[in-house]
C-alpha positions as MATLAB code, in Angstrom:
seq = 'MNTPTTPRIEALFAKTKLLCFGRYAIRVPQEAELDWGYTNLSEGFDTHEDLARGDAAAVRAALKALLQEHWNKVRRKDSSAEVITVEEGPQPGGAVLWYRANKYDKEDETRRFYGVAARQNHFFSFKGMALKGALEAKRQRYETLLRNLRYRPDDEAPPREPGVCIRKGFVLEGEHQFQELFSVGIYLPSLPDVRFSVLSNKLASVTDGNEATLLQRIAEQKKLLGLRYPRLTTLREGPRTVNAVWAGEESLVRRGDGTHEFDWAFIGQATVSHPGQLDAKLYSKVARDRVGAAKTVSVSDAEALDLWDRLLGGLGFRVAVPGGPPGLLDGGGRVSGGELPAPVQVSGLRPGDVCPLTGMWRMSHPDPRVVDPARPQDHYVIQGEPMPGQIMAQMLKLAPELFSFTLVKALPRPEDKA';
ca = [
       8.002  -21.348   13.574;
      10.426  -24.346   14.006;
      10.029  -25.878   10.593;
      12.342  -28.231    9.392;
      14.606  -26.732    6.688;
      15.261  -27.963    3.169;
      18.144  -27.944    0.846;
      16.255  -26.443   -2.276;
      14.069  -23.969   -0.708;
      17.053  -23.229    1.826;
      19.081  -22.727   -1.343;
      16.455  -20.423   -2.900;
      16.766  -18.210    0.076;
      20.727  -18.489    0.311;
      20.169  -14.496   -1.295;
      16.861  -12.514   -0.419;
      15.793   -8.799   -0.820;
      12.703   -6.656    0.412;
       9.948   -5.582   -1.914;
       7.150   -3.339   -0.942;
       3.800   -2.761   -1.500;
       1.567   -0.287    0.276;
       2.844   -0.129    3.640;
       4.415   -3.352    4.049;
       7.179   -5.029    2.883;
       8.508   -8.820    3.160;
      11.525  -10.478    2.490;
      11.541  -12.831   -0.706;
      14.340  -14.727   -2.447;
      16.164  -12.897   -4.804;
      14.434  -14.209   -8.301;
      10.790  -13.276   -6.700;
       8.722  -10.839   -8.793;
       5.711   -9.053   -7.324;
       2.481   -9.075   -8.900;
       0.469   -6.379   -8.397;
      -3.179   -6.712   -7.620;
      -5.578   -3.818   -5.829;
      -3.611   -0.732   -4.746;
      -5.949    1.951   -2.940;
      -4.880    4.672   -0.679;
      -8.002    7.537   -0.259;
      -8.786    7.954   -3.866;
      -5.474    6.209   -5.617;
      -4.384    4.914   -7.215;
      -4.199    2.853  -10.390;
      -1.040    2.800  -12.496;
      -0.995    2.675  -16.373;
       2.319    2.013  -17.367;
       3.610    3.087  -20.462;
       1.026    5.026  -21.444;
       2.625    8.769  -20.913;
       5.288    7.916  -23.621;
       5.971    9.909  -26.915;
       5.787   13.285  -27.446;
       3.352   15.751  -26.037;
       0.386   15.444  -28.225;
       0.553   11.497  -27.969;
       0.474   11.895  -23.955;
      -2.535   14.431  -24.063;
      -3.935   12.065  -26.740;
      -3.718    9.144  -24.538;
      -4.704   11.146  -21.398;
      -8.103   12.039  -23.258;
      -8.789    8.045  -24.022;
      -8.369    7.658  -20.395;
     -10.805   10.212  -19.372;
     -12.867    9.245  -21.999;
     -13.016    5.213  -21.200;
     -13.588    6.029  -17.784;
     -17.032    8.225  -18.741;
     -18.262    5.976  -21.101;
     -18.406    3.310  -18.532;
     -20.135    5.833  -16.356;
     -22.510    6.411  -19.070;
     -22.988    2.795  -19.526;
     -24.478    2.582  -16.188;
     -26.725    5.127  -16.336;
     -27.586    7.551  -19.316;
     -28.775   10.442  -17.109;
     -24.717   10.854  -15.920;
     -23.490   14.335  -16.764;
     -19.909   15.719  -17.067;
     -19.649   19.204  -14.807;
     -16.344   20.086  -16.060;
     -13.112   18.664  -16.618;
      -9.816   20.520  -15.001;
      -6.390   20.714  -16.257;
      -4.028   19.626  -13.329;
      -3.790   20.066  -10.897;
      -0.461   19.412  -12.000;
       1.417   19.634  -15.555;
       0.172   16.696  -17.681;
      -2.655   15.914  -15.832;
      -6.248   16.474  -15.856;
      -9.815   15.796  -13.802;
     -13.266   15.020  -14.969;
     -16.054   16.193  -12.904;
     -19.321   14.745  -13.012;
     -22.436   13.428  -11.875;
     -22.822    9.472  -12.039;
     -26.842    9.646  -12.100;
     -29.915   11.910  -11.139;
     -29.830   11.309   -7.405;
     -26.043   13.352   -7.441;
     -27.810   15.970   -8.712;
     -30.745   16.042   -6.377;
     -28.045   16.111   -3.470;
     -25.614   18.156   -5.004;
     -22.697   15.047   -4.891;
     -19.732   15.383   -7.540;
     -17.555   12.483   -8.405;
     -14.160   12.974   -9.963;
     -11.787   10.692  -11.946;
      -8.097   12.021  -12.654;
      -5.024   11.022  -13.856;
      -1.592   12.669  -13.425;
       1.691   11.823  -15.403;
       4.747   10.541  -13.804;
       7.595    9.591  -16.388;
       6.539    7.555  -18.509;
       3.239    6.232  -16.815;
      -0.258    7.611  -15.589;
      -1.459    7.344  -12.165;
      -5.938    7.419  -12.258;
      -7.498    8.390   -9.226;
     -11.320    9.094   -8.391;
     -13.884    9.146   -5.892;
     -16.919   11.344   -4.733;
     -17.632   14.803   -2.562;
     -20.406   15.034   -0.493;
     -22.105   18.626   -0.633;
     -20.114   20.650    1.342;
     -16.999   18.637    1.169;
     -15.753   19.702   -2.401;
     -12.501   21.864   -1.151;
     -11.788   18.954    1.470;
     -11.791   16.284   -1.318;
      -9.952   18.404   -3.464;
      -7.274   19.433   -0.786;
      -6.755   15.797   -0.450;
      -5.996   14.688   -3.459;
      -4.123   17.193   -4.432;
      -1.555   16.480   -1.461;
      -1.446   13.088   -2.257;
      -0.188   14.107   -5.616;
       2.264   16.904   -4.529;
       3.473   13.426   -2.811;
       3.221   11.049   -5.350;
       6.495    9.993   -7.196;
       7.752    7.597   -9.767;
       9.784    4.500   -8.504;
      11.423    1.875  -10.529;
      10.795   -1.663  -10.098;
      14.366   -1.853   -9.235;
      14.762    0.605   -6.572;
      15.444    0.063   -3.005;
      12.668    0.232   -0.869;
      11.888    4.061    0.547;
      12.507    4.578    4.074;
      10.382    7.709    4.784;
       6.495    6.847    5.686;
       4.431    6.199    2.808;
       2.566    3.589    0.091;
       4.422    1.766   -2.390;
       2.402    1.287   -5.450;
       3.214    0.013   -8.858;
       5.766    2.414  -10.363;
       5.604    4.577   -7.706;
       5.566    5.804   -4.134;
       3.291    8.139   -2.341;
       4.813    9.814    0.734;
       1.924    9.710    3.112;
       2.115    9.753    7.051;
      -1.637   10.818    8.349;
      -2.624    7.133    8.254;
      -6.112    8.318    8.580;
      -7.824    7.185    5.573;
      -8.933    3.574    3.494;
      -6.349    1.480    2.248;
      -6.450   -1.594    0.068;
      -3.368   -3.417   -1.005;
      -2.996   -6.770   -2.269;
       0.078   -8.562   -4.057;
       0.923  -12.221   -5.768;
       4.954  -13.541   -5.487;
       5.748  -15.250   -8.103;
       9.288  -17.454   -8.318;
      10.525  -18.400  -11.430;
      12.009  -21.657   -9.901;
       8.362  -23.000   -8.437;
       6.521  -21.773  -11.397;
       3.033  -23.718  -10.104;
       3.393  -21.841   -6.872;
       1.929  -18.930   -5.529;
       1.935  -16.732   -2.565;
      -0.215  -13.556   -2.268;
      -1.142  -11.028    1.007;
      -4.390   -8.987    0.837;
      -4.800   -5.995    3.424;
      -8.180   -4.026    3.528;
      -7.671   -1.884    6.860;
     -11.138   -0.662    7.061;
     -12.578   -4.165    6.384;
     -15.853   -4.760    8.685;
     -15.299   -6.691   11.531;
     -19.022   -6.597   12.754;
     -22.281   -7.571   11.659;
     -20.926  -11.912   11.052;
     -17.558  -10.727    9.652;
     -16.082  -11.495   12.986;
     -15.629  -14.994   12.762;
     -11.616  -16.263   12.482;
     -10.313  -18.531   10.021;
     -10.907  -21.537   11.884;
     -14.356  -20.749   12.867;
     -15.224  -20.220    9.435;
     -14.047  -23.643    8.386;
     -15.434  -25.508   11.381;
     -18.824  -23.816   10.101;
     -18.624  -24.955    6.525;
     -17.519  -28.526    7.722;
     -20.693  -28.459    9.741;
     -22.821  -27.140    6.993;
     -21.462  -29.585    4.247;
     -21.367  -32.412    6.046;
     -20.096  -35.496    4.002;
     -19.684  -33.566    1.331;
     -16.636  -31.604    2.763;
     -13.779  -32.086    0.578;
     -11.122  -34.661    2.022;
      -8.341  -32.886    3.003;
      -4.992  -33.777    4.537;
      -4.036  -31.401    7.415;
      -0.529  -30.348    7.735;
      -0.773  -27.717   10.127;
      -3.631  -25.859   11.703;
      -3.931  -23.478   14.964;
      -2.724  -19.707   16.285;
       0.048  -18.396   14.363;
       1.182  -14.723   15.065;
       3.201  -12.758   12.234;
       5.082   -9.849   13.052;
       4.657   -9.904   16.840;
       1.569   -8.237   16.523;
      -0.617   -9.709   14.044;
      -2.553  -12.899   15.946;
      -3.912  -14.864   13.660;
      -4.857  -18.291   12.330;
      -3.113  -20.675    9.952;
      -4.776  -23.925    8.198;
      -1.993  -25.733    5.909;
      -3.703  -28.611    3.656;
      -3.228  -30.638    1.058;
      -5.928  -31.171   -1.732;
      -6.406  -34.746   -2.882;
      -4.638  -33.836   -6.154;
      -1.569  -32.844   -4.565;
      -2.349  -29.360   -4.376;
      -1.068  -27.479   -1.506;
      -3.949  -24.984    0.171;
      -2.280  -22.778    3.105;
      -4.367  -20.049    4.783;
      -3.524  -17.404    7.227;
      -5.856  -14.508    8.939;
      -5.998  -11.939   10.805;
      -9.079   -9.838   11.970;
      -7.579   -6.481   13.522;
      -9.451   -3.483   14.643;
      -9.516   -1.390   11.520;
      -6.191    0.728   12.038;
      -3.094    1.274   10.081;
      -1.370   -1.336   12.685;
      -3.983   -3.365   13.123;
      -6.146   -3.841    9.791;
      -9.752   -5.009    9.482;
      -8.501   -8.064    7.185;
      -4.766   -8.881    6.492;
      -4.935  -12.709    4.895;
      -1.829  -14.766    3.158;
      -2.576  -17.854    1.215;
      -0.123  -20.053   -0.583;
      -1.219  -22.220   -3.508;
       0.576  -25.128   -5.291;
      -0.306  -26.753   -9.016;
      -1.085  -23.174  -10.221;
      -1.043  -22.615  -13.949;
      -3.060  -19.875  -16.048;
      -4.053  -18.502  -12.688;
      -6.384  -21.468  -12.317;
      -5.604  -23.400   -9.049;
      -5.060  -27.505   -9.858;
      -4.484  -26.837  -13.397;
      -0.630  -27.726  -13.520;
       0.189  -31.323  -14.451;
       2.225  -31.687  -11.285;
       3.330  -29.961   -7.911;
       6.576  -28.988   -7.902;
       7.346  -28.964   -4.202;
       6.911  -31.776   -1.794;
       5.026  -31.191    1.770;
       8.027  -30.352    3.809;
       9.064  -27.642    1.003;
       5.758  -25.994    1.082;
       5.836  -25.777    4.770;
       9.498  -24.490    4.615;
       8.116  -21.896    1.777;
       5.674  -20.902    3.746;
       6.856  -20.058    7.333;
       9.996  -17.994    5.291;
       7.414  -16.158    3.385;
       4.680  -15.337    6.016;
       7.745  -14.903    8.624;
       9.252  -12.242    6.532;
       6.220  -10.023    6.084;
       6.037   -6.835    8.095;
       5.679   -3.196    7.878;
       8.300   -1.414    5.611;
       8.716    1.538    8.248;
       7.015    1.740   11.450;
       3.278    2.671   11.729;
       1.229    4.194   14.612;
       0.629    1.129   16.967;
       2.764   -1.079   14.828;
       6.424   -2.974   15.554;
       9.633   -1.396   14.160;
       9.492   -1.782   10.068;
      11.884   -4.302    8.363;
      13.548   -1.504    7.591;
      14.404   -0.620   10.993;
      15.374   -4.183   12.114;
      12.048   -5.627   12.775;
      10.143   -7.995   11.841;
      11.027  -11.161   13.664;
      10.869   -9.383   17.102;
       8.462   -9.658   19.943;
       8.392   -7.791   23.007;
       9.835   -4.698   24.056;
       8.372   -1.030   23.432;
       6.944   -0.069   20.471;
       8.653    3.004   18.644;
       6.962    6.135   18.421;
       5.028    7.159   14.658;
       7.122    9.097   12.490;
       5.829   12.201   11.870;
       6.347   13.697    8.581;
       4.003   17.193    8.324;
       3.035   20.003   11.165;
       6.562   20.208   12.988;
       7.529   23.862   13.603;
      10.784   25.290   13.667;
      12.608   24.216   17.027;
      11.035   20.459   16.776;
      13.591   17.707   16.978;
      13.984   16.422   13.202;
      12.539   12.665   13.379;
      14.098   11.791   10.201;
      16.905   12.966    7.989;
      15.846   14.542    4.217;
      14.355   17.418    3.150;
      11.669   19.427    4.432;
       9.235   22.044    2.821;
       8.458   25.049    4.485;
       5.090   26.620    4.603;
       3.423   29.534    5.963;
      -0.270   30.341    5.698;
       0.074   33.691    4.391;
       2.120   33.215    0.620;
       3.799   36.635    0.866;
       5.834   34.877    3.488;
       6.124   31.479    1.767;
       5.392   31.792   -1.811;
       3.953   28.314   -2.395;
       5.001   28.920   -6.287;
       8.152   28.845   -5.141;
       9.113   25.853   -2.474;
      11.520   26.527    0.328;
      13.041   23.353    1.199;
      15.442   22.581    4.059;
      17.655   19.819    4.780;
      17.194   18.793    8.240;
      19.517   15.689    9.853;
      17.543   13.754   11.975;
      18.079   14.920   15.867;
      18.446   18.409   14.967;
      16.103   21.179   15.486;
      14.010   22.155   12.521;
      14.907   25.552   11.017;
      12.967   28.622   11.178;
      12.910   30.455   14.368;
      15.747   33.316   12.992;
      13.325   33.550    9.997;
      10.367   34.022   12.424;
      12.394   36.415   14.746;
      13.733   38.806   11.761;
      10.318   39.095   10.249;
       8.408   39.582   13.574;
       6.046   36.571   12.986;
       4.804   34.055   15.340;
       7.229   30.743   14.639;
       4.434   28.851   15.454;
       2.839   29.444   12.565;
       5.518   28.218   10.498;
       5.188   24.660    9.400;
       7.464   21.642    8.001;
       6.366   18.915    5.812;
       8.937   16.071    4.835;
       9.133   16.222    0.594;
      11.985   13.297    0.579;
      13.718   11.110    3.488;
      17.393   10.563    2.842;
      20.115    8.817    4.637;
      21.773   10.042    7.687;
      25.439   11.002    7.326;
      26.628    7.967    9.239;
      24.469    5.924    6.930;
      26.703    6.948    3.878;
      29.917    5.554    5.548;
];
């Protein structure tokens, strides 16, 4: 958008940084703070900050308290709920509660789970359900996510490998096949009454009445309310494409009390690159988490428009996803046209395949006598070089296609260190 710049917002963006959430990144002023909302990748993860501090006994007590808190909520909903078992693990310091939430679970042989894993001084919880016959698949899924979950400090630069940023953590994930729900807010200390937020719901329904666009919904509300529709000053309204591929709509209005209410919405195809729901909002005159509660509005109309266009225009994928444009870490963002990059494959590579990303790659083999899972074999491989393992396969007289590599940690390329 060719919105006129304003001196105060120009100065605010003189120094910027990238913040990451989910698979996204956003360019914001240096002072900006991330306010975490929903974080849902398959069955995880909720972050419980600082609960894993103290000695071993204190950590065990905190873990037990989290499991008990969840179980109490289950029992309050249905007194017929029953515990199946509590398993330690699947990694040190963690545990998983298996249970049936009601009598129908028992009839259907459905199992539910609530687990907790420890990273640094924090707990990360995950939950879900396994229908009859799907127990092992569910177990394998969350164990894979847990293996790929690591602690990530707030001031760490956004990771370069495919995956999901969560509060105090990062999950390496390159399958892009499961539900993903993320929401965050952006807080600017120098504009304390302004809130910018983003919500992404990958599998949100886009049928059965949910396919109406933002402007269609507004038009319907105006028709429904008639003279009761609030009087608003429209600053801008119409189509707005973000990140080259999200062809959405925006409605930017000012309420009678001076509150700015800016909305942008995109309806996709329920894929990772085109989520079913992707929304952005900006409000001014916010105090105590209530819109309109602040005594004054800190930004003019021109400043609000300038801020909105910089924040919304700075939203994109952190790294490329299938069907999406280049990630912000790869120079993407304000680009349009051109061939989209292929997704980075982070698992299932075979000996001799070209390495797509520099880093540590873990070798596996279906026979534990060949590669013992308890003694990981990690290989540093540079992007563009062939994956190792062919010589080993020849020496052991084994089929090379039975060996597989999964990315454990992406690392800078040698030329990036220069």
